[in-house]
C-alpha positions, 0 to 999 in steps of 0.5 A: 196823315194816316201813317202819322196817326198810326205811328203816333198811336204806336208810340202812345201804346209803347209809352203806355206799356213802358209806364205800366211796366215801370209801375209794376216794378215799384214794389208794394205798400206795407199794408199789401205786403202784410196782407200777402204775408197773412195769405202765406201764413194761411197757406202754411208758412211759419218761416221765411227766407225770401219774398218779393213782388213780381210784375206788380201782380204776383207775390213770390214767397219761399220758406218753410212750413210747420212740419219743416217742408220747404215751400216755394209759392207764387200768389196773386196780389189781388186776392192771395190765391195760389198760382204756383206751388212747390213743396219739398221735405226739409227742416226749418233752419235757425237763420230763417225768419218767423212772421214776427221777425219779418214784421220787425225787419219791415218796421226797421225798413220803414223807419229807414225810409222804405215805403214801397217794398220790393223784396226781402231776403235773408241768407244762411249767414243771417244777413237781411236785405230789403229792397224797395223805394222811398216816398219819392220812388228812389230805389233803396237797398237796406242791409240789416242785422239779423239779431237786432233788426238794426239797419246797418247800411242803406244804399240809394240809387239815383 
């Protein structure tokens, strides 16, 4: 009896930990992402090339400040506080996204069915990729035109 109870508790604990991990990787709502982008702007970001939610409680953001410095910062999703920061001299590239352009990209992603945002990435070629989940928590990956913010491709994992 005691072994059964111990095994049952261990199974329940492991199952709960796995459920928490799964939920942590489900991305964040648009409101949460907007709040974190505001915190990033308050920190000094003016242009972005990548951001994402990590482990459900960290917002990792990379981009540039007004002076051209390359910024790489991890922030707490709960309060926007800085957990880790790195700053290097640099220059803002033309292909990076301004805050307004990030907002346009996220608007386009929402119109395509993305409700929970996991990450956004723009590469040197100007291709935007946004990953996250729809309302049914099916994983979506969107590719978007950098100039028009038109969704060019949607891939859905079943």
